[in-house]
DOKOLVO-951378 format. One line per 2 residues: number of its first residue (from 1); their letters; for each residue y, z, x of C-alpha. Coordinates in steps of 0.5 Angstrom, whole numbers, plus 500, padded with zeros to 3 digits. Example, Ala and Ser with C-alpha at 12.3 -4.5 7.8 and 13.67 -1.06 7.14 Angstrom:
% DOKOLVO-951378
1) as) 491/516/525 ~ 498/514/527 .
% end
This chain:
% DOKOLVO-951378
1) ms) 497/301/530 ~ 496/298/523 .
3) ke) 503/300/522 ~ 505/295/528 .
5) ka) 501/290/526 ~ 505/291/519 .
7) sg) 511/291/521 ~ 510/285/526 .
9) ig) 513/288/532 ~ 510/293/537 .
11) ff) 511/299/540 ~ 513/296/546 .
13) er) 518/291/543 ~ 520/296/538 .
15) yl) 524/301/544 ~ 525/295/548 .
17) ti) 532/298/549 ~ 529/304/551 .
19) wv) 525/301/556 ~ 530/298/559 .
21) ii) 535/304/560 ~ 529/307/563 .
23) cm) 527/301/568 ~ 535/302/570 .
25) vv) 535/308/571 ~ 528/308/576 .
27) gv) 531/302/579 ~ 538/305/580 .
29) li) 534/311/583 ~ 529/307/587 .
31) gk) 535/303/590 ~ 538/309/592 .
33) fi) 533/314/595 ~ 528/309/597 .
35) ps) 532/303/600 ~ 526/300/604 .
37) ip) 523/298/597 ~ 528/293/595 .
39) nf) 530/291/603 ~ 522/289/603 .
41) le) 521/285/597 ~ 528/281/598 .
43) rf) 525/278/604 ~ 519/274/600 .
45) qy) 524/268/597 ~ 524/261/598 .
47) an) 530/257/596 ~ 533/263/593 .
49) vs) 528/264/589 ~ 524/272/589 .
51) ip) 517/271/589 ~ 515/277/587 .
53) ia) 520/276/581 ~ 518/269/579 .
55) il) 511/271/579 ~ 513/277/574 .
57) iw) 517/271/570 ~ 511/267/570 .
59) lm) 508/273/566 ~ 513/274/561 .
61) iy) 514/267/559 ~ 507/264/559 .
63) pm) 504/268/554 ~ 510/266/550 .
65) mm) 509/258/551 ~ 501/259/549 .
67) kv) 504/260/542 ~ 508/254/541 .
69) df) 504/248/537 ~ 507/242/539 .
71) qs) 504/238/535 ~ 508/241/529 .
73) ik) 513/236/532 ~ 510/231/527 .
75) nv) 513/234/521 ~ 520/234/523 .
77) gk) 522/229/518 ~ 520/233/512 .
79) np) 526/237/512 ~ 531/236/518 .
81) kg) 537/240/515 ~ 534/246/518 .
83) lf) 533/243/525 ~ 540/240/525 .
85) vt) 543/246/524 ~ 539/250/530 .
87) wi) 540/244/535 ~ 547/244/533 .
89) tn) 549/252/533 ~ 544/252/539 .
91) wl) 547/247/544 ~ 554/244/540 .
93) ik) 557/251/539 ~ 553/257/542 .
95) pf) 555/255/550 ~ 562/254/548 .
97) tm) 563/260/544 ~ 560/264/549 .
99) fg) 564/262/554 ~ 571/263/550 .
101) ia) 569/270/548 ~ 567/272/555 .
103) tl) 573/269/558 ~ 578/273/552 .
105) ff) 574/280/554 ~ 573/279/561 .
107) yv) 580/276/564 ~ 585/279/558 .
109) if) 582/284/554 ~ 579/288/560 .
111) kg) 583/285/565 ~ 585/292/567 .
113) li) 578/294/567 ~ 575/289/571 .
115) pt) 577/286/577 ~ 578/279/578 .
117) dl) 572/277/582 ~ 567/282/578 .
119) ak) 570/278/571 ~ 568/271/575 .
121) dy) 561/274/576 ~ 560/277/569 .
123) la) 563/270/565 ~ 557/266/570 .
125) ga) 552/271/567 ~ 555/270/560 .
127) vl) 554/263/560 ~ 547/263/563 .
129) lg) 546/267/557 ~ 550/263/552 .
131) aa) 546/256/554 ~ 539/259/554 .
133) pc) 537/260/546 ~ 531/264/544 .
135) ta) 524/261/545 ~ 519/267/544 .
137) mv) 522/273/540 ~ 524/268/534 .
139) fv) 517/269/532 ~ 517/276/531 .
141) ws) 524/275/528 ~ 522/270/524 .
143) hl) 515/274/522 ~ 520/280/519 .
145) tk) 524/276/515 ~ 518/272/512 .
147) gd) 520/266/515 ~ 516/259/515 .
149) pa) 511/260/520 ~ 511/253/521 .
151) yt) 518/251/521 ~ 520/256/526 .
153) vv) 514/253/531 ~ 518/246/529 .
155) qv) 525/249/531 ~ 522/253/537 .
157) at) 518/247/540 ~ 524/242/539 .
159) nd) 529/247/542 ~ 524/248/548 .
161) li) 524/240/549 ~ 532/240/549 .
163) il) 532/246/554 ~ 529/241/559 .
165) va) 535/236/559 ~ 541/240/556 .
167) fi) 541/247/560 ~ 542/244/567 .
169) pi) 548/240/565 ~ 551/245/560 .
171) vk) 551/251/565 ~ 553/246/570 .
173) fl) 560/244/566 ~ 562/251/564 .
175) lg) 560/254/571 ~ 565/249/574 .
177) vs) 570/250/569 ~ 570/258/571 .
179) nv) 570/255/578 ~ 563/257/580 .
181) sv) 560/252/585 ~ 552/251/582 .
183) pw) 547/247/586 ~ 544/242/582 .
185) dt) 537/243/586 ~ 537/250/585 .
187) li) 539/250/578 ~ 533/244/577 .
189) ls) 528/248/581 ~ 529/254/576 .
191) vv) 529/250/570 ~ 522/247/572 .
193) lf) 519/254/575 ~ 521/258/569 .
195) vv) 520/253/563 ~ 516/247/565 .
197) ip) 511/249/569 ~ 510/255/564 .
199) lv) 510/250/559 ~ 505/246/561 .
201) gg) 501/252/562 ~ 501/254/556 .
203) il) 500/247/552 ~ 494/246/557 .
205) tr) 491/253/555 ~ 492/252/548 .
207) if) 488/246/547 ~ 482/248/552 .
209) ii) 481/255/548 ~ 483/251/542 .
211) kn) 477/246/543 ~ 472/251/546 .
213) kg) 473/257/542 ~ 477/254/535 .
215) qe) 483/255/532 ~ 482/262/529 .
217) yf) 479/265/536 ~ 486/263/539 .
219) ek) 490/266/534 ~ 486/272/532 .
221) kf) 483/274/539 ~ 486/271/545 .
223) is) 493/271/544 ~ 492/279/542 .
225) kf) 490/279/549 ~ 497/278/552 .
227) nn) 501/282/547 ~ 503/287/553 .
229) vt) 503/282/559 ~ 510/280/557 .
231) ii) 513/287/556 ~ 510/290/562 .
233) gl) 512/284/566 ~ 519/285/564 .
235) lv) 520/292/565 ~ 517/291/572 .
237) tl) 522/285/574 ~ 528/290/571 .
239) ii) 525/296/575 ~ 526/291/581 .
241) if) 533/288/579 ~ 536/294/578 .
243) sf) 533/297/585 ~ 538/291/587 .
245) qg) 543/293/583 ~ 544/300/584 .
247) dv) 551/300/587 ~ 554/295/582 .
249) ii) 552/300/577 ~ 554/306/580 .
251) en) 560/304/582 ~ 561/301/575 .
253) pl) 558/304/570 ~ 564/303/564 .
255) hi) 562/295/566 ~ 555/296/562 .
257) il) 559/297/556 ~ 564/292/557 .
259) ia) 560/287/558 ~ 556/289/552 .
261) ip) 562/289/548 ~ 563/280/548 .
263) li) 555/279/548 ~ 554/283/541 .
265) iq) 560/280/538 ~ 557/273/540 .
267) tf) 550/275/538 ~ 553/276/530 .
269) li) 558/270/530 ~ 552/265/532 .
271) ff) 548/268/527 ~ 553/267/522 .
273) ia) 555/261/524 ~ 548/259/523 .
275) yi) 545/263/517 ~ 552/261/512 .
277) ts) 551/254/514 ~ 545/254/511 .
279) kv) 546/257/505 ~ 552/252/505 .
281) lk) 546/247/506 ~ 542/250/500 .
283) lp) 536/251/505 ~ 531/256/503 .
285) hn) 531/263/506 ~ 525/262/510 .
287) va) 528/257/514 ~ 536/260/514 .
289) ap) 533/266/517 ~ 529/263/523 .
291) ag) 535/258/524 ~ 540/264/525 .
293) mi) 535/268/529 ~ 534/263/534 .
295) ga) 541/262/536 ~ 543/269/536 .
297) sn) 537/271/540 ~ 537/269/548 .
299) ff) 532/266/553 ~ 533/272/557 .
301) el) 528/272/561 ~ 530/264/563 .
303) sv) 537/267/564 ~ 535/272/569 .
305) av) 531/268/573 ~ 537/262/574 .
307) ai) 542/268/576 ~ 537/271/580 .
309) al) 535/264/583 ~ 543/262/584 .
311) fg) 546/268/586 ~ 541/273/588 .
313) ts) 538/279/585 ~ 544/284/588 .
315) sp) 549/279/584 ~ 553/282/578 .
317) va) 551/275/575 ~ 544/278/575 .
319) la) 547/285/572 ~ 551/281/566 .
321) ti) 544/277/564 ~ 541/284/564 .
323) vg) 545/287/559 ~ 543/281/555 .
325) vl) 536/285/555 ~ 539/291/553 .
327) ve) 543/289/547 ~ 538/284/544 .
329) vp) 533/288/540 ~ 538/293/537 .
331) vm) 543/288/535 ~ 537/283/533 .
333) li) 534/289/528 ~ 541/290/525 .
335) lv) 541/282/524 ~ 533/282/521 .
337) ki) 536/287/516 ~ 542/283/513 .
339) an) 538/277/513 ~ 533/281/509 .
341) nt) 538/284/504 ~ 541/277/503 .
343) th) 536/273/500 ~ 539/273/494 .
345) wf) 544/268/497 ~ 539/263/497 .
347) sk) 535/259/492 ~ 528/260/491 .
% end
């Protein structure tokens, strides 16, 4: 237990890729041999949103949102360069490089391996990932790279605010370019359900607990109670999703690897764009590392939620976003190691 605390990442988080693989296998087996379960769960939907999955995703996102201290926004003006790097990388570069890289691989390089209709769906999933930079696991990556915690909070907080206004038009534009029709009302509903509601709930909970129990109790005792809730919610969600994805995975096992390749390339590209830009701007390492991490990783809970809401739990679009979860932790841990081995690039 002490080793987990010292490393900054818990047992579940460290082996998240293994759990995802297990969930994929369990989900596929359920879909193949006990189809009555996904058929039953599919009946509980509202406006194309799965109610069971919505509840599970709230469990994932709510604890994350409680960690965001929006009062830190008042300190933005003290050192704005790192924020500009984060904002520009996340919203003016990342969605479009993801679209370009995914298009290149799915439509050109993998043309003979992926049918056009599936390529279109996988591209849509990649776009949803590219338009949702990370808001939660960044706290872990920042800790592992000895990032400035207060500055990381500001980066995450402002990123959450930008998501509310930028995610919808960016996704709408890029999916429109890829000939995918997206209803505005469904997209807005997804953002409200999976960002606004848990965000407001997290802020109100944080304010209430700190007011009644104090800051120290909130940070050292209350938050720790939710340590495994997010991961458990994620894993159960994946089992349900993969139970709907059984046929797609069984028919196209190679596609998991094919989807992962452009996602991994994109992750490394975005990290180095933000990281090297921070070096050029002579930012300290404890600001540069989180700036690279927040763009490189994805808010996959939101991506999965929107994919399900827009295209359904059995859609290959949802599968593409799940592959993003599959590759996230191992790739980000590699980037953490790179960041820790290049601290000498930055001034003290």
